C-alpha positions as CSV (number, residue, x, y, z in Angstrom):
1,M,86.5,190.4,-126.0
2,L,84.6,193.4,-125.0
3,T,82.3,194.5,-127.3
4,H,75.4,197.5,-134.2
5,P,77.4,193.8,-139.7
6,V,74.2,192.1,-139.6
7,P,73.6,188.6,-141.6
8,N,70.4,187.2,-143.1
9,S,67.5,186.0,-141.1
10,I,67.3,182.6,-140.4
11,G,64.3,181.0,-139.4
12,A,64.9,178.6,-136.5
13,A,63.7,174.9,-137.2
14,H,61.9,173.2,-134.2
15,T,64.3,170.3,-133.4
16,I,67.1,172.9,-133.0
17,P,67.9,174.5,-130.1
18,S,67.5,178.5,-129.7
19,I,70.5,178.8,-127.7
20,V,73.5,176.6,-128.5
21,S,76.6,177.0,-126.0
22,V,80.2,176.5,-127.7
23,D,82.7,175.9,-125.4
24,A,85.7,178.1,-126.5
25,H,88.2,175.5,-126.8
26,S,86.1,173.5,-129.8
27,I,85.9,176.7,-131.7
28,K,88.0,179.4,-130.2
29,V,88.5,182.8,-132.5
30,A,90.8,184.6,-129.9
31,C,90.1,187.9,-129.3
32,A,93.7,189.3,-130.8
33,N,92.5,188.1,-134.2
34,C,88.4,189.0,-133.9
35,N,87.2,191.4,-137.0
36,L,85.5,193.4,-133.9
37,R,88.7,193.8,-131.7
38,E,89.1,198.0,-132.7
39,L,85.3,197.7,-131.5
40,C,85.7,195.9,-128.7
41,L,89.0,196.3,-126.8
42,P,91.0,199.2,-125.8
43,L,93.4,200.4,-127.7
44,G,97.2,199.4,-127.0
45,L,96.8,196.2,-125.1
46,S,100.2,194.1,-125.0
47,Q,100.2,190.5,-126.5
48,D,100.3,189.5,-123.0
49,E,97.1,191.5,-122.1
50,L,95.3,190.1,-125.0
51,D,95.9,186.4,-124.4
52,R,94.5,187.2,-120.5
53,I,91.2,188.8,-122.3
54,D,91.1,186.7,-124.6
55,N,90.9,183.6,-121.7
56,M,88.2,185.5,-120.0
57,V,85.9,184.3,-123.0
58,E,85.1,181.0,-121.6
59,V,82.1,180.3,-124.0
60,R,80.2,181.7,-127.1
61,R,76.3,181.1,-127.4
62,K,74.6,181.2,-130.8
63,I,71.0,182.5,-130.4
64,R,68.1,181.5,-133.0
65,R,66.2,183.9,-134.2
66,G,63.0,185.1,-131.7
67,A,65.0,183.4,-128.9
68,N,65.7,185.2,-125.4
69,L,69.6,185.3,-124.4
70,F,68.6,186.6,-121.2
71,R,65.0,187.1,-119.4
72,N,63.9,190.1,-117.2
73,G,64.3,188.6,-113.7
74,D,67.1,186.3,-114.8
75,R,70.2,186.2,-112.4
76,F,73.1,188.8,-113.8
77,T,76.3,186.5,-113.9
78,S,77.4,187.9,-116.8
79,L,78.0,190.4,-120.1
80,Y,77.6,189.6,-123.9
81,A,79.6,191.1,-126.3
82,I,77.7,190.4,-130.0
83,R,79.8,189.0,-132.4
84,T,77.1,188.7,-135.3
85,G,73.3,189.6,-135.3
86,F,71.0,191.7,-133.8
87,F,69.1,192.1,-130.7
88,K,66.4,194.0,-129.1
89,T,65.9,194.6,-125.4
90,C,62.2,195.1,-124.5
91,V,60.0,195.4,-120.8
92,A,56.4,194.3,-120.1
93,S,54.5,197.2,-120.5
94,E,51.7,198.0,-118.0
95,D,49.0,197.0,-120.6
96,G,51.1,193.7,-121.5
97,R,52.4,194.7,-124.2
98,D,56.3,194.8,-125.3
99,Q,58.1,198.2,-124.8
100,V,61.3,198.0,-127.2
101,T,64.1,200.0,-125.4
102,G,66.4,199.4,-127.6
103,F,68.0,197.6,-130.4
104,Q,72.0,196.2,-130.0
105,M,74.1,195.6,-133.1
106,A,77.6,193.7,-133.7
107,G,80.4,194.9,-131.6
108,E,78.2,196.1,-128.5
109,V,77.6,194.8,-125.3
110,V,74.3,193.5,-124.0
111,G,73.4,192.8,-119.9
112,L,74.5,195.9,-118.3
113,D,71.0,196.2,-116.9
114,G,71.9,193.5,-114.5
115,I,74.4,195.1,-112.9
116,V,72.8,197.3,-110.5
117,N,70.0,194.7,-108.9
118,E,72.1,191.5,-109.9
119,R,69.0,191.0,-111.8
120,H,68.3,191.6,-115.6
121,S,65.3,193.9,-115.9
122,C,64.6,193.4,-119.3
123,D,64.6,190.7,-122.3
124,A,66.9,190.4,-124.6
125,I,65.3,188.6,-128.1
126,A,67.5,188.2,-131.4
127,L,66.2,189.6,-134.2
128,E,68.2,187.2,-136.8
129,D,70.9,184.3,-135.9
130,A,73.0,185.3,-133.8
131,E,76.6,184.7,-131.8
132,V,77.9,186.6,-128.6
133,C,80.5,185.6,-126.5
134,V,80.0,185.4,-122.6
135,L,82.0,187.6,-120.4
136,P,81.6,186.8,-116.6
137,F,81.1,190.2,-114.9
138,D,83.4,188.7,-111.7
139,R,85.9,187.9,-114.0
140,I,85.6,191.6,-115.6
141,E,85.8,193.2,-112.4
142,E,88.9,191.2,-111.3
143,M,90.6,191.8,-114.6
144,S,89.6,195.5,-115.2
145,N,91.4,196.1,-111.5
146,Q,94.2,194.6,-113.6
147,I,94.3,196.2,-116.8
148,H,93.4,199.9,-116.7
149,A,92.7,200.6,-119.7
150,L,89.9,197.8,-119.9
151,Q,88.6,199.6,-116.5
152,R,88.5,202.7,-118.7
153,H,87.1,201.0,-121.5
154,V,84.3,199.1,-119.3
155,H,83.1,203.1,-118.1
156,R,83.2,203.7,-122.1
157,I,81.1,201.3,-122.9
158,M,78.5,201.9,-119.4
159,S,78.5,206.0,-120.7
160,R,77.9,205.2,-124.3
161,E,74.8,203.4,-122.7
162,I,73.5,206.4,-120.6
163,V,74.2,209.2,-123.3
164,R,72.7,206.9,-125.4
165,E,69.2,206.4,-123.2
166,H,68.9,210.5,-122.6
167,G,68.7,210.7,-126.6
168,V,66.0,208.4,-126.3
169,M,64.5,210.3,-123.5
170,L,64.7,213.6,-126.0
171,L,63.1,211.6,-128.7
172,L,60.0,210.5,-126.6
173,G,60.1,213.7,-124.8
174,S,60.5,216.7,-127.6
175,M,60.0,215.4,-131.6
176,R,57.8,215.2,-133.7
177,A,57.3,211.6,-135.6
178,E,59.1,213.0,-138.8
179,E,62.3,213.9,-136.3
180,R,62.2,211.1,-134.5
181,L,62.4,208.4,-137.2
182,A,64.6,210.5,-139.0
183,A,66.9,210.5,-135.7
184,F,66.4,207.2,-135.7
185,L,67.9,206.0,-139.8
186,L,70.8,208.5,-138.7
187,N,71.8,207.0,-135.6
188,L,71.2,203.4,-137.4
189,L,73.4,204.6,-140.4
190,Q,76.3,205.7,-137.8
191,R,76.5,203.0,-136.0
192,L,76.6,200.5,-139.2
193,H,79.1,202.7,-140.8
194,V,82.0,202.4,-138.0
195,R,81.5,198.9,-138.5
196,G,82.3,199.1,-142.4
197,F,79.1,199.6,-144.0
198,S,77.3,201.7,-146.4
199,Q,76.5,205.3,-145.2
200,S,73.8,205.2,-147.2
201,E,72.1,201.8,-147.0
202,L,70.8,199.7,-144.3
203,V,68.9,197.0,-143.8
204,L,66.2,197.0,-140.7
205,R,66.6,193.8,-138.8
206,M,63.1,195.0,-136.9
207,T,59.5,195.3,-137.9
208,R,57.8,199.0,-138.1
209,E,55.9,197.9,-135.7
210,E,59.2,197.3,-133.4
211,I,60.5,200.7,-134.5
212,G,57.1,202.2,-133.4
213,S,57.7,201.0,-129.5
214,Y,61.3,201.8,-129.4
215,L,60.1,206.1,-130.9
216,G,57.0,206.0,-128.9
217,L,54.9,205.7,-132.1
218,K,51.8,203.9,-133.3
219,L,52.3,201.2,-136.3
220,E,50.2,203.2,-138.8
221,T,52.5,206.4,-138.0
222,V,55.9,205.1,-138.7
223,S,54.4,203.7,-141.6
224,R,52.9,207.1,-142.9
225,T,55.9,209.0,-141.6
226,F,58.4,206.3,-144.2
227,S,55.9,206.9,-146.9
228,K,55.9,210.7,-146.4
229,F,59.9,210.5,-146.3
230,V,59.6,208.2,-150.0
231,D,57.4,211.1,-151.1
232,E,59.7,213.6,-150.4
233,K,62.7,211.7,-152.2
234,I,64.5,211.4,-148.9
235,V,64.4,207.8,-149.0
236,V,63.7,204.7,-151.0
237,V,62.2,202.0,-149.6
238,K,61.9,198.1,-150.7
239,Q,60.6,196.4,-147.6
240,R,63.0,196.4,-145.2
241,H,65.6,197.7,-147.3
242,V,66.3,201.4,-147.2
243,R,68.7,204.0,-149.2
244,I,69.0,207.1,-148.0
245,I,69.0,209.3,-151.1
246,D,69.3,213.2,-149.3
247,S,71.0,212.1,-145.3
248,D,71.3,216.3,-145.3
249,A,67.5,216.4,-145.7
250,L,67.1,213.9,-142.8
251,K,69.6,215.9,-140.7
252,K,67.5,219.3,-141.2
253,I,64.5,217.4,-140.1
254,V,65.9,216.4,-137.0
255,S,68.1,219.8,-136.5
256,P,66.8,222.4,-139.2
257,Q,68.1,225.2,-136.8
258,V,71.9,223.9,-137.3
259,C,71.2,222.6,-141.0
260,S,69.7,225.7,-142.0
């Protein structure tokens, strides 16, 4: 199975391992029957091709909230398709703080950073209890040569990550705080809507400090900007629950010349 639904966060008890590997034969859910199939797999595959891709998923891992899926410097062997949960990727900045580089949700793939040097260049940390399908990269390469639709799908996933990184560079390089936060909220809504969630409500699985790290803003600036959106009746915020009242206003903040 190739792969931002989000269950409630659950704290990990110290007696439970942070990462649990589950043999595919014991709790197998076939890719053909997975509810994320349309997000993860190319369309138009035959049953035989689906079975072959399904057999590629040897292990599923359960990762407890706060645990690492992989760390910076770990040897790269696999990509990870997120079945449930929410992750952040981050790197250590020069002053020793964690710099958030992205947020990933169910239906998306993490681990692409390791392809170039065969070592992961960031940490991937679960923001809530999560489960991933482990996709050995050598098997992906082998099967991509045999199933051209899978090869194109992998290329699209890589291209999507490049486009997303360019978008973050634009955010950090030219946008004001209000524009950055508005663009962030609109992006989350769009990604969640594709997965069947509301177009107007979301639960933030990350903290405001993590949002600030990702957007290049101080915690105080993120909180002040949220308050500004509330005062202007653009959003309603109750702790981590955000309801968008005026999405057009958010879009106008991001692209005033387009929406005017």
